[in-house]
ROZA-435503 format. One record per residue (C-alpha): x, y, z. Coordinates in Angstrom, 2 decimals, padded with zeros to 5 digits. Example, Ala and Ser with C-alpha at 12.3 -4.5 7.8 and 13.67 -1.06 7.14 Angstrom:
<kolvexs>
012.30, -004.50, 007.80 $
013.67, -001.06, 007.14 $
</kolvexs>
This chain:
<kolvexs>
028.21, 012.19, -004.14 $
026.46, 011.86, -000.79 $
028.69, 010.68, 002.04 $
027.12, 009.52, 005.24 $
028.08, 007.13, 008.02 $
026.73, 003.61, 007.45 $
025.03, 003.58, 010.83 $
023.93, 005.92, 013.56 $
026.35, 004.84, 016.28 $
025.12, 007.28, 018.90 $
021.35, 007.34, 019.01 $
020.30, 010.95, 019.66 $
018.34, 011.92, 022.75 $
015.74, 013.39, 020.42 $
015.23, 012.63, 016.73 $
013.66, 016.06, 016.19 $
014.76, 019.54, 017.19 $
012.93, 022.84, 017.34 $
013.60, 024.99, 014.28 $
011.53, 028.09, 014.91 $
008.31, 029.28, 016.50 $
005.13, 029.29, 014.42 $
002.70, 031.97, 015.41 $
000.78, 032.25, 012.16 $
-001.60, 029.32, 012.76 $
-001.39, 028.86, 016.51 $
000.70, 025.71, 016.27 $
003.55, 024.61, 018.49 $
007.17, 025.32, 017.48 $
008.20, 023.78, 014.18 $
010.25, 020.59, 014.46 $
012.76, 019.05, 012.05 $
015.00, 015.99, 011.82 $
017.88, 016.46, 014.25 $
020.55, 016.48, 011.52 $
018.68, 018.95, 009.29 $
017.66, 021.77, 011.63 $
018.48, 024.63, 009.25 $
018.00, 023.19, 005.76 $
015.52, 020.56, 004.63 $
016.65, 017.86, 002.20 $
015.43, 018.86, -001.27 $
017.29, 016.48, -003.62 $
018.15, 012.82, -004.05 $
021.51, 012.45, -002.30 $
023.33, 009.16, -002.92 $
023.66, 009.51, -006.71 $
024.54, 013.20, -006.84 $
021.85, 015.69, -005.77 $
019.38, 014.76, -008.50 $
016.22, 016.86, -008.74 $
014.27, 014.96, -011.43 $
013.32, 011.30, -011.77 $
015.05, 011.35, -015.16 $
018.37, 012.35, -013.56 $
017.85, 009.81, -010.77 $
017.24, 006.94, -013.24 $
020.14, 007.99, -015.45 $
022.52, 008.28, -012.49 $
021.45, 004.85, -011.23 $
022.24, 003.36, -014.64 $
025.71, 004.96, -014.62 $
026.44, 003.92, -011.03 $
025.04, 000.38, -011.04 $
025.26, -000.51, -014.77 $
025.11, -004.28, -015.14 $
023.68, -004.90, -011.66 $
020.27, -006.62, -011.78 $
017.23, -004.42, -011.17 $
013.85, -005.96, -012.12 $
012.78, -009.61, -011.95 $
009.52, -011.12, -013.18 $
007.87, -014.54, -013.47 $
006.11, -015.69, -016.62 $
002.60, -017.13, -016.34 $
002.87, -020.72, -017.64 $
-000.58, -022.08, -016.94 $
-003.93, -021.46, -015.25 $
-005.35, -024.49, -013.45 $
-009.03, -024.51, -012.56 $
-010.21, -026.60, -009.64 $
-013.80, -027.24, -008.65 $
-014.62, -027.50, -004.98 $
-017.80, -028.43, -003.19 $
-018.94, -025.83, -000.71 $
-021.91, -025.91, 001.68 $
-024.94, -024.02, 000.44 $
-028.20, -022.95, 002.08 $
-030.61, -025.51, 003.53 $
-027.94, -028.25, 003.76 $
-027.29, -028.17, 000.00 $
-023.95, -028.14, -001.79 $
-022.68, -025.72, -004.37 $
-019.79, -026.06, -006.78 $
-017.31, -023.20, -007.01 $
-014.41, -022.98, -009.48 $
-011.08, -021.66, -008.23 $
-008.22, -020.57, -010.51 $
-004.58, -021.23, -009.59 $
-001.60, -019.97, -011.58 $
001.65, -021.71, -012.44 $
004.69, -019.45, -012.84 $
008.24, -019.77, -014.10 $
011.30, -018.94, -012.02 $
012.38, -015.30, -011.85 $
014.15, -013.80, -014.86 $
016.11, -010.58, -014.40 $
017.15, -007.49, -016.34 $
019.89, -005.06, -015.33 $
019.93, -001.31, -014.74 $
021.63, -000.88, -018.14 $
019.01, -003.02, -019.90 $
016.17, -001.13, -018.21 $
017.64, 002.20, -019.34 $
017.95, 000.96, -022.91 $
014.48, -000.60, -022.99 $
012.72, 002.42, -021.49 $
014.47, 004.63, -024.02 $
013.04, 002.58, -026.88 $
009.56, 002.51, -025.35 $
009.68, 006.26, -024.80 $
010.51, 006.88, -028.45 $
007.61, 004.65, -029.45 $
005.30, 006.64, -027.19 $
006.35, 009.90, -028.83 $
006.22, 008.68, -032.45 $
003.20, 010.34, -034.09 $
003.06, 008.14, -037.17 $
003.48, 004.54, -036.02 $
003.57, 004.94, -032.24 $
001.17, 006.29, -029.63 $
001.72, 009.96, -030.44 $
001.86, 011.07, -026.81 $
003.50, 014.47, -026.65 $
005.64, 016.14, -024.01 $
003.59, 017.08, -020.91 $
000.64, 015.02, -022.13 $
-000.88, 012.61, -019.59 $
-000.82, 008.81, -019.89 $
-002.98, 006.77, -017.52 $
-001.49, 003.51, -016.22 $
-004.33, 001.16, -015.36 $
-002.57, -002.12, -014.64 $
-001.51, -004.40, -011.78 $
001.91, -004.03, -010.17 $
004.54, -005.53, -012.45 $
007.86, -004.97, -014.14 $
005.96, -003.61, -017.13 $
004.24, -000.99, -014.94 $
007.58, 000.45, -013.91 $
009.04, 000.21, -017.42 $
006.18, 002.33, -018.76 $
006.50, 004.81, -015.89 $
010.22, 005.21, -016.57 $
009.57, 005.55, -020.32 $
007.12, 008.37, -019.55 $
009.79, 010.10, -017.47 $
012.21, 009.80, -020.43 $
009.70, 011.74, -022.57 $
008.47, 014.18, -019.88 $
005.01, 012.59, -020.05 $
002.85, 012.90, -016.93 $
001.69, 009.63, -015.36 $
-001.86, 009.32, -014.03 $
-002.71, 006.27, -011.94 $
-005.88, 004.20, -012.04 $
-006.89, 001.14, -010.03 $
-009.66, -001.45, -010.15 $
-011.66, -000.50, -007.09 $
-012.46, 002.94, -008.45 $
-015.01, 001.36, -010.80 $
-015.75, 002.36, -014.38 $
-017.53, 005.65, -013.59 $
-014.77, 006.99, -011.36 $
-012.00, 005.74, -013.66 $
-013.66, 007.63, -016.50 $
-013.78, 010.69, -014.25 $
-010.03, 010.35, -013.58 $
-009.14, 009.89, -017.26 $
-011.34, 012.83, -018.23 $
-010.20, 015.31, -015.55 $
-006.53, 014.44, -016.10 $
-006.96, 014.91, -019.89 $
-005.27, 011.52, -020.42 $
-004.29, 010.99, -024.06 $
-003.52, 007.28, -023.72 $
-004.32, 004.33, -021.45 $
-001.85, 001.56, -020.63 $
-003.18, -001.79, -019.36 $
-002.41, -005.50, -019.14 $
-004.08, -007.43, -021.94 $
-006.48, -009.35, -019.69 $
-007.80, -006.01, -018.41 $
-008.93, -005.00, -021.91 $
-012.63, -005.79, -021.23 $
-012.46, -003.31, -018.30 $
-010.87, -000.64, -020.50 $
-013.33, -000.57, -023.43 $
-015.94, 001.78, -021.99 $
-013.28, 003.80, -020.19 $
-011.49, 004.46, -023.48 $
-014.67, 005.20, -025.41 $
-016.15, 007.55, -022.79 $
-012.98, 009.59, -022.15 $
-012.91, 012.39, -024.74 $
-009.12, 012.89, -024.86 $
-008.06, 009.25, -025.26 $
-006.37, 008.62, -028.62 $
-004.70, 005.27, -028.02 $
-004.68, 002.17, -025.82 $
-001.38, 000.41, -025.10 $
-001.21, -003.08, -023.67 $
001.28, -005.67, -022.41 $
001.15, -009.34, -021.41 $
000.16, -010.70, -024.85 $
000.99, -014.37, -025.50 $
000.85, -014.89, -021.75 $
-002.33, -013.86, -019.96 $
-004.85, -014.57, -022.69 $
-003.59, -017.83, -024.16 $
-004.69, -019.99, -021.20 $
-008.35, -018.89, -021.27 $
-010.38, -019.24, -024.47 $
-013.34, -017.23, -023.16 $
-011.07, -014.38, -022.04 $
-009.27, -014.40, -025.38 $
-012.57, -013.91, -027.21 $
-013.51, -011.03, -024.88 $
-010.15, -009.38, -025.52 $
-010.49, -009.69, -029.29 $
-013.98, -008.16, -029.17 $
-012.77, -005.34, -026.92 $
-009.86, -004.49, -029.19 $
-012.14, -004.41, -032.20 $
-014.59, -002.05, -030.46 $
-011.77, 000.35, -029.64 $
-010.41, 000.23, -033.20 $
-013.90, 000.75, -034.64 $
-014.12, 003.96, -032.60 $
-011.02, 005.26, -034.41 $
-008.59, 004.79, -031.52 $
-005.16, 003.28, -031.97 $
-004.38, -000.04, -030.25 $
-000.70, -000.89, -029.88 $
001.34, -003.32, -027.78 $
004.33, -002.55, -025.57 $
006.43, -004.81, -027.81 $
005.41, -002.80, -030.86 $
006.31, 000.47, -029.14 $
009.73, -000.90, -028.26 $
010.28, -002.09, -031.84 $
009.38, 001.37, -033.18 $
011.89, 002.91, -030.80 $
014.60, 000.50, -031.93 $
014.10, 001.60, -035.54 $
015.46, 004.97, -034.43 $
018.48, 003.39, -032.75 $
020.89, 004.83, -035.28 $
020.49, 008.18, -033.60 $
022.15, 009.23, -030.35 $
020.55, 006.98, -027.67 $
019.36, 009.98, -025.65 $
018.89, 012.51, -028.44 $
015.14, 011.84, -028.62 $
014.60, 012.03, -024.87 $
012.74, 015.06, -023.52 $
014.42, 015.78, -020.22 $
012.02, 017.25, -017.60 $
012.82, 020.09, -015.22 $
012.48, 019.78, -011.43 $
009.28, 021.87, -011.54 $
007.63, 019.72, -014.21 $
004.67, 017.60, -013.14 $
005.65, 013.92, -012.83 $
002.48, 012.20, -011.61 $
-001.20, 012.62, -010.86 $
-001.92, 009.96, -008.28 $
-005.61, 009.48, -007.64 $
-006.75, 008.72, -004.13 $
-010.33, 007.78, -003.40 $
-010.51, 009.38, 000.02 $
-013.56, 008.67, 002.16 $
-016.21, 010.61, 000.26 $
-016.96, 012.07, -003.14 $
-015.01, 011.73, -006.37 $
-011.32, 010.72, -006.46 $
-008.76, 013.45, -005.81 $
-005.80, 013.78, -008.17 $
-002.72, 014.49, -006.04 $
-000.13, 016.46, -008.01 $
003.54, 015.57, -007.57 $
006.48, 017.20, -009.33 $
009.83, 015.62, -010.11 $
011.50, 017.60, -007.34 $
008.96, 016.30, -004.78 $
009.87, 012.67, -005.49 $
013.61, 013.39, -005.44 $
013.31, 015.16, -002.09 $
011.41, 012.14, -000.76 $
014.14, 009.73, -001.89 $
016.84, 012.00, -000.47 $
015.02, 012.25, 002.85 $
014.76, 008.45, 003.12 $
018.42, 008.04, 002.14 $
019.59, 010.44, 004.84 $
017.37, 009.27, 007.69 $
017.66, 005.53, 007.06 $
021.10, 005.17, 005.54 $
022.84, 002.00, 006.65 $
019.67, -000.10, 006.83 $
019.99, -001.35, 003.25 $
022.73, -002.74, 001.03 $
023.10, -003.59, -002.66 $
022.47, -007.29, -002.01 $
018.97, -006.60, -000.72 $
015.97, -007.89, -002.70 $
012.54, -006.29, -002.45 $
009.32, -008.19, -003.17 $
007.10, -005.79, -005.12 $
003.42, -006.71, -004.94 $
001.49, -003.81, -003.39 $
-000.34, -001.60, -005.91 $
002.00, 000.77, -007.72 $
-001.08, 002.91, -008.32 $
-000.84, 003.78, -004.60 $
001.98, 005.87, -003.23 $
003.56, 003.46, -000.72 $
004.80, 000.93, -003.29 $
005.95, 003.57, -005.79 $
007.89, 005.45, -003.10 $
009.57, 002.23, -001.92 $
010.53, 001.13, -005.44 $
012.13, 004.39, -006.59 $
014.13, 004.44, -003.34 $
015.26, 000.85, -003.90 $
016.30, 001.73, -007.45 $
018.41, 004.65, -006.18 $
020.31, 002.33, -003.83 $
021.18, -000.36, -006.40 $
018.89, -003.02, -004.95 $
016.70, -005.51, -006.84 $
012.91, -005.69, -007.16 $
011.24, -009.04, -007.87 $
007.55, -008.76, -008.72 $
004.76, -010.88, -007.29 $
001.02, -010.66, -006.70 $
-001.11, -010.81, -003.54 $
-002.65, -014.06, -004.87 $
000.69, -015.83, -005.45 $
002.71, -014.86, -002.37 $
002.54, -018.26, -000.67 $
003.02, -021.68, -002.22 $
-000.44, -022.92, -001.21 $
-001.95, -020.26, -003.49 $
-000.25, -021.49, -006.70 $
000.13, -024.84, -008.44 $
003.23, -026.74, -009.61 $
005.61, -023.98, -008.52 $
006.72, -022.09, -005.45 $
004.92, -018.99, -004.23 $
006.61, -015.62, -004.75 $
008.07, -015.47, -001.25 $
009.78, -018.84, -001.48 $
010.77, -018.43, -005.14 $
012.31, -014.98, -004.65 $
013.50, -015.25, -001.03 $
013.40, -011.46, -000.53 $
015.31, -009.70, 002.23 $
012.97, -006.70, 002.53 $
009.34, -005.99, 001.74 $
006.54, -003.55, 002.43 $
003.05, -004.46, 003.49 $
-000.16, -003.24, 005.07 $
-001.63, -004.40, 008.40 $
-003.99, -006.88, 006.75 $
-001.01, -008.72, 005.24 $
000.80, -008.95, 008.58 $
-002.39, -009.91, 010.43 $
-002.91, -012.72, 007.95 $
000.64, -014.04, 008.40 $
000.33, -014.07, 012.20 $
-003.03, -015.83, 012.09 $
-001.68, -018.45, 009.66 $
001.24, -019.22, 011.98 $
-001.02, -019.41, 015.04 $
-003.49, -021.56, 013.15 $
-000.72, -024.04, 012.33 $
000.49, -023.99, 015.94 $
-002.97, -024.88, 017.19 $
-002.65, -028.25, 015.45 $
000.85, -029.03, 016.81 $
000.06, -030.03, 020.37 $
000.67, -028.54, 023.79 $
004.44, -029.13, 023.90 $
005.11, -027.34, 020.60 $
002.94, -024.42, 021.70 $
004.72, -024.24, 025.05 $
008.15, -024.19, 023.39 $
007.02, -021.57, 020.89 $
005.66, -019.28, 023.62 $
008.88, -019.74, 025.61 $
011.00, -018.78, 022.60 $
008.75, -015.77, 021.89 $
009.01, -014.57, 025.49 $
012.78, -015.03, 025.50 $
013.23, -013.12, 022.24 $
010.97, -010.24, 023.30 $
012.88, -009.80, 026.55 $
016.14, -009.46, 024.57 $
014.52, -007.39, 021.84 $
013.37, -004.67, 024.23 $
016.96, -004.20, 025.41 $
018.54, -004.49, 021.93 $
016.26, -004.45, 018.88 $
019.22, -005.45, 016.71 $
019.74, -008.74, 018.60 $
019.83, -012.05, 016.72 $
018.17, -015.36, 017.53 $
019.94, -017.88, 019.71 $
020.03, -021.55, 018.68 $
016.80, -022.41, 020.51 $
014.93, -019.52, 018.90 $
016.31, -020.31, 015.43 $
015.06, -023.89, 015.67 $
011.62, -022.98, 017.02 $
011.02, -020.15, 014.54 $
012.54, -021.83, 011.46 $
009.32, -023.27, 009.99 $
007.50, -019.99, 010.47 $
010.33, -018.15, 008.69 $
010.13, -020.60, 005.78 $
006.59, -019.38, 005.05 $
008.03, -015.97, 004.10 $
011.06, -017.28, 002.21 $
013.55, -017.59, 005.07 $
015.67, -014.52, 004.18 $
013.50, -011.57, 005.21 $
015.25, -009.33, 007.73 $
013.35, -006.05, 007.55 $
009.84, -005.01, 006.52 $
007.87, -001.80, 006.47 $
004.24, -001.61, 007.51 $
002.25, 001.32, 006.13 $
-001.19, 002.36, 004.95 $
-002.79, 002.16, 008.40 $
-001.73, 001.67, 012.05 $
-000.59, -001.84, 012.97 $
-001.47, -003.38, 016.32 $
001.29, -003.64, 018.93 $
000.66, -007.37, 019.32 $
001.17, -008.13, 015.63 $
004.27, -005.91, 015.34 $
005.79, -007.55, 018.41 $
005.04, -011.10, 017.19 $
006.48, -010.61, 013.70 $
009.56, -008.72, 014.94 $
010.41, -011.55, 017.32 $
009.50, -014.57, 015.19 $
010.14, -013.54, 011.58 $
011.93, -010.23, 010.95 $
012.04, -006.69, 012.27 $
008.81, -004.97, 011.29 $
008.97, -001.18, 011.42 $
005.97, 001.14, 011.25 $
005.86, 003.80, 008.56 $
003.47, 006.71, 008.37 $
002.51, 008.92, 005.45 $
-000.14, 009.93, 002.97 $
-000.35, 010.44, -000.77 $
-000.22, 014.21, -000.22 $
003.28, 013.82, 001.33 $
004.57, 011.55, -001.45 $
003.95, 008.56, 000.79 $
006.27, 009.08, 003.77 $
006.20, 011.36, 006.79 $
008.09, 009.14, 009.21 $
009.52, 005.61, 009.59 $
010.79, 003.79, 012.64 $
014.48, 002.89, 012.73 $
015.14, -000.69, 013.94 $
017.77, 000.29, 016.50 $
015.31, 002.42, 018.50 $
012.28, 000.24, 017.98 $
009.41, 001.25, 020.26 $
005.89, -000.11, 019.99 $
003.22, 002.48, 019.38 $
005.36, 005.08, 017.59 $
005.19, 006.16, 013.96 $
008.93, 006.70, 013.73 $
011.42, 009.37, 012.78 $
010.40, 012.50, 010.86 $
011.80, 012.59, 007.33 $
014.62, 015.17, 006.88 $
012.78, 016.61, 003.86 $
009.89, 017.72, 006.07 $
009.12, 019.99, 008.98 $
006.18, 019.47, 011.31 $
004.08, 021.14, 013.98 $
001.02, 020.34, 016.07 $
-002.07, 022.53, 015.84 $
-004.82, 022.62, 018.47 $
-008.17, 020.92, 017.83 $
-010.18, 022.34, 020.74 $
-013.45, 020.70, 019.68 $
-011.83, 017.31, 020.35 $
-010.06, 018.46, 023.49 $
-006.53, 018.58, 022.03 $
-004.32, 021.62, 022.65 $
-000.85, 022.08, 021.18 $
000.40, 023.88, 024.30 $
-000.23, 020.57, 026.11 $
001.78, 018.69, 023.47 $
-001.10, 017.23, 021.47 $
-002.76, 018.40, 018.28 $
-003.33, 017.83, 014.58 $
-000.09, 017.17, 012.72 $
000.72, 019.66, 009.96 $
003.54, 018.90, 007.52 $
005.51, 021.11, 005.12 $
008.58, 020.64, 002.97 $
010.09, 019.72, -000.43 $
008.60, 016.22, -000.42 $
004.97, 017.27, -000.09 $
002.50, 017.46, -002.95 $
001.67, 020.83, -004.46 $
-002.09, 020.26, -004.20 $
-004.99, 018.60, -005.99 $
-005.85, 018.67, -009.67 $
-008.72, 021.05, -010.30 $
-011.16, 020.20, -013.14 $
-011.14, 022.82, -015.90 $
-011.93, 023.42, -019.56 $
-008.25, 023.48, -020.50 $
-006.91, 020.81, -022.87 $
-003.99, 020.03, -020.58 $
-003.81, 018.87, -016.97 $
-000.50, 020.67, -016.46 $
-002.26, 024.02, -016.95 $
-003.98, 023.44, -013.60 $
-001.04, 022.68, -011.33 $
-001.14, 026.16, -009.90 $
-004.81, 025.93, -009.01 $
-005.93, 027.06, -005.56 $
-005.29, 024.43, -002.89 $
-008.17, 022.83, -001.03 $
-008.35, 024.59, 002.38 $
-009.30, 021.40, 004.26 $
-005.93, 019.87, 003.36 $
-003.51, 022.46, 001.98 $
-002.84, 025.95, 003.33 $
-001.68, 028.90, 001.27 $
001.73, 028.86, 002.97 $
002.38, 025.22, 002.09 $
001.25, 023.21, 005.12 $
-000.49, 019.86, 004.64 $
-003.10, 019.10, 007.30 $
-002.83, 015.36, 007.95 $
-006.04, 014.93, 009.92 $
-004.11, 012.86, 012.48 $
-003.89, 013.83, 016.15 $
-000.28, 013.34, 017.25 $
002.22, 013.97, 020.01 $
005.99, 013.75, 020.25 $
007.50, 010.88, 022.24 $
010.33, 011.67, 024.65 $
012.90, 010.66, 022.03 $
011.34, 012.90, 019.36 $
009.53, 010.19, 017.45 $
005.96, 010.73, 016.28 $
003.05, 009.07, 018.03 $
-000.40, 008.99, 016.45 $
-003.02, 009.04, 019.18 $
-006.25, 009.84, 017.36 $
-007.82, 010.71, 014.04 $
-009.60, 013.96, 013.31 $
-011.69, 012.18, 010.68 $
-013.44, 008.91, 011.48 $
-013.83, 010.18, 015.02 $
-017.35, 009.71, 016.37 $
-018.85, 011.49, 019.35 $
-020.91, 008.91, 021.23 $
-024.16, 009.48, 023.08 $
-022.32, 009.86, 026.38 $
-020.14, 012.65, 024.92 $
-016.98, 010.57, 024.57 $
-015.06, 010.54, 021.28 $
-013.83, 007.28, 019.78 $
-011.37, 006.86, 016.87 $
-012.56, 004.11, 014.52 $
-009.20, 003.37, 012.91 $
-007.47, 003.09, 016.28 $
-010.06, 000.55, 017.45 $
-009.84, -001.39, 014.19 $
-006.09, -001.72, 014.68 $
-006.61, -003.09, 018.21 $
-009.47, -005.47, 017.42 $
-007.81, -006.75, 014.20 $
-005.77, -009.27, 016.22 $
-008.96, -011.26, 016.85 $
-008.06, -014.83, 015.91 $
-011.34, -015.34, 014.06 $
-011.27, -012.17, 011.91 $
-009.59, -011.61, 008.57 $
-010.47, -007.90, 008.85 $
-012.39, -005.69, 011.29 $
-014.43, -002.56, 010.60 $
-015.94, -000.59, 013.50 $
-019.37, 001.03, 013.19 $
-020.33, 003.77, 015.64 $
-023.37, 006.01, 015.81 $
-023.69, 009.22, 017.76 $
-027.01, 008.16, 019.32 $
-025.42, 005.02, 020.82 $
-023.10, 004.48, 023.76 $
-020.98, 001.66, 022.28 $
-019.89, 000.61, 018.78 $
-020.45, -002.63, 016.86 $
-017.68, -004.65, 015.18 $
-018.23, -005.82, 011.61 $
-015.83, -008.60, 010.63 $
-014.80, -010.58, 007.59 $
-013.79, -014.22, 007.92 $
-012.18, -016.54, 005.38 $
-012.71, -020.30, 005.07 $
-009.66, -021.20, 007.20 $
-010.74, -019.01, 010.09 $
-014.32, -020.21, 009.73 $
-013.07, -023.78, 010.22 $
-011.29, -022.65, 013.37 $
-014.45, -020.93, 014.63 $
-016.58, -023.98, 013.81 $
-014.22, -026.17, 015.84 $
-014.44, -023.79, 018.82 $
-018.24, -023.72, 018.60 $
-018.40, -027.51, 018.49 $
-015.29, -029.75, 018.14 $
-017.44, -032.36, 016.41 $
-018.76, -029.90, 013.85 $
-017.36, -030.31, 010.33 $
-017.19, -027.07, 008.29 $
-018.07, -029.10, 005.19 $
-021.38, -030.06, 006.72 $
-022.61, -026.55, 007.43 $
-023.83, -023.61, 005.39 $
-021.43, -020.66, 005.56 $
-024.32, -018.21, 005.59 $
-026.31, -019.99, 008.29 $
-023.26, -020.60, 010.47 $
-021.97, -017.01, 010.38 $
-025.33, -015.54, 011.46 $
-025.75, -018.15, 014.19 $
-025.70, -016.72, 017.72 $
-023.31, -019.41, 018.99 $
-020.64, -018.35, 016.48 $
-021.25, -014.65, 017.09 $
-021.04, -015.11, 020.88 $
-017.62, -016.76, 020.67 $
-016.26, -014.00, 018.43 $
-017.69, -011.31, 020.70 $
-016.13, -012.91, 023.80 $
-012.75, -012.95, 022.06 $
-013.11, -009.27, 021.16 $
-014.17, -008.31, 024.66 $
-011.06, -010.06, 025.96 $
-008.96, -007.94, 023.57 $
-010.74, -004.79, 024.78 $
-009.92, -005.67, 028.39 $
-006.28, -006.45, 027.59 $
-005.94, -003.02, 025.98 $
-007.75, -001.17, 028.79 $
-010.36, 000.24, 026.43 $
-012.97, 002.58, 027.81 $
-016.62, 001.51, 027.78 $
-017.32, 003.75, 024.77 $
-014.52, 001.95, 022.89 $
-015.70, -001.53, 023.86 $
-017.94, -003.22, 021.29 $
-021.46, -004.12, 022.30 $
-022.03, -006.64, 019.49 $
-020.58, -008.29, 016.41 $
-021.82, -008.68, 012.85 $
-020.02, -011.37, 010.83 $
-020.35, -010.69, 007.12 $
-021.40, -013.86, 005.26 $
-019.45, -012.54, 002.27 $
-015.66, -012.41, 002.61 $
-014.36, -008.89, 001.92 $
-012.35, -008.57, -001.27 $
-011.27, -006.18, -004.00 $
-013.80, -007.81, -006.31 $
-016.80, -006.95, -004.12 $
-015.27, -003.52, -003.40 $
-015.22, -003.98, 000.36 $
-011.47, -003.46, 000.49 $
-009.22, -001.52, -001.86 $
-006.28, -002.91, -003.83 $
-004.09, -001.47, -001.06 $
-006.07, -003.55, 001.51 $
-007.81, -000.55, 003.04 $
-011.40, -000.86, 004.23 $
-014.16, 000.53, 002.03 $
-016.09, 001.63, 005.08 $
-019.18, 002.95, 003.32 $
-019.62, -000.16, 001.16 $
-019.28, -002.47, 004.17 $
-021.71, -000.44, 006.29 $
-024.29, -000.23, 003.50 $
-024.19, -003.99, 002.89 $
-024.71, -004.73, 006.58 $
-027.02, -001.82, 007.41 $
-030.11, -003.94, 007.99 $
-028.35, -006.22, 010.48 $
-026.74, -003.21, 012.22 $
-030.10, -001.48, 012.56 $
-031.63, -004.57, 014.18 $
-028.82, -004.79, 016.76 $
-028.87, -001.08, 017.60 $
-032.67, -001.14, 017.95 $
-032.45, -004.10, 020.34 $
-029.84, -002.24, 022.38 $
-032.05, 000.86, 022.60 $
-035.25, -000.98, 023.50 $
</kolvexs>
């Protein structure tokens, strides 16, 4: 068993040390975590050097047994509310909003999860009554984050079945591409997603069965949806495919319960493929990132070693980010290895105002840790500030005084606690997120310093993580005790890193700046290559893509980095999404989006830059709450109910106020002229997963946003040029 001190009592002068020189690619000397200079972590550590997810899950069951693991809420009702909204030409339109009612959380233990996933796995493998998915076949999970998502993933591990991930924003054509190139034999979905699965199942030549969960829950509250589901199921059956529920699979597995509980398991080897995780990237078709069992176990072991002492068995994680993306999956398997609990929620039910006749997930679960993306944290900060605006000058003064006091202490000791004054002032804000959160991880994109500072002082310590799907989700994470704004944290002990010069952008590794390259046991082995073979696993040795993977195992991150004095990573630029402006200066779009995202009027910010222009334009999304705030600042006597959303958001008075706020942010951050926006376009349509302007992981769909606003952008750029 892994033994490690519960805290790092003496913070090292440098979190990374030089391992050896690299002369093969012109990079700087290779760096590693200071406690692993000679040997990278290659196994899960806490439960006994496990090298497969099967062994990790089995060891967790033996170690934690009857301790609770997964918690879920049952959907009790769907309440529809009609609201009058302003329409064009001073008209009104009626829009129907749906709000869910949920039960309290109900939990199952590690032992129960092991037993249940064993039964489901047997049902998957049964050729007669079950799904007939064989060892090393691929099963696509196309479902929202839930307890049932993880149960199916663990059942696949029990049968050495490869998991392929699918998510809504890919769209039908790209999902079909993923199912086809991965040679998926079965699709697993929630029952209310059946209408989205029909064409996917019928167009994918290898699909033999469709498995579903959520019956007697998601369809019984909506007659129209129920009819669509029934029609979809019939279409799939008429095509000769098998349709089977998760409950039926489990029942089939129980029929075999007279045999040795694990005798029908098909234990994978460390080199077996565990998952094909599709990532949309910025262009072209989705890329299937290949991850073996040993890659995931090295990732978990690296997190355990570098961040041991930050978690305990009483911790509760709120799981709501998409499990089809690497950040949430990496967090959840780590939590499972440490004996902690995961309670599942959804982005639409996090806060109590978003549900009816029950508490939101945060207040119902009262988690102690969670992961999120910058858009989530930006939204929380703006909600708190929006409420403060209505509290009067004295409340705002006291709040700012408490914030200033806490930040002064925090910079000297990031582990400091609130004094009585701070506890009182911040208490209502903390209630919004359940009142028990003490630590959260921000990933997926850079977070602004202002937001990280605000949340860490007012709510809980918010640490920045950095990674990519190709590195199994994590490259580095900040540790709370050496919290520094603007860093990406401590390099994982399962990885080594170096900086490589990018002379065309003016970055040279000999000067301590360059593109970050990563190598180690917790990196992916490459991308799935389409072929004529009947099995995806036949292609895991395919040639890597040179733009990302090198022949000697390095992953090119595309991020321009440097090492801070204490050995933490700092991301300073982006090789991609870097635009050379007319004046010859380069600007990094994602860096600017992180800075401008604190704008009090914007739900999200996307920067557009063109090489024939000297300055960029900000495209922003705004929700109804922030529009009300903007309307008040345009004219205190203006009622949002009396105006057309479309007409107001294209009005120059509204745009001018937003632009002034953004210019103030640019000045506060000492942005160069080429980084300072010259105009603003406010999208009249709020960005969402449904309109494909953001992904399920809350990342911007840059191309979709730019295409939808192209006409307005062209007009502004033409005016600037004339």
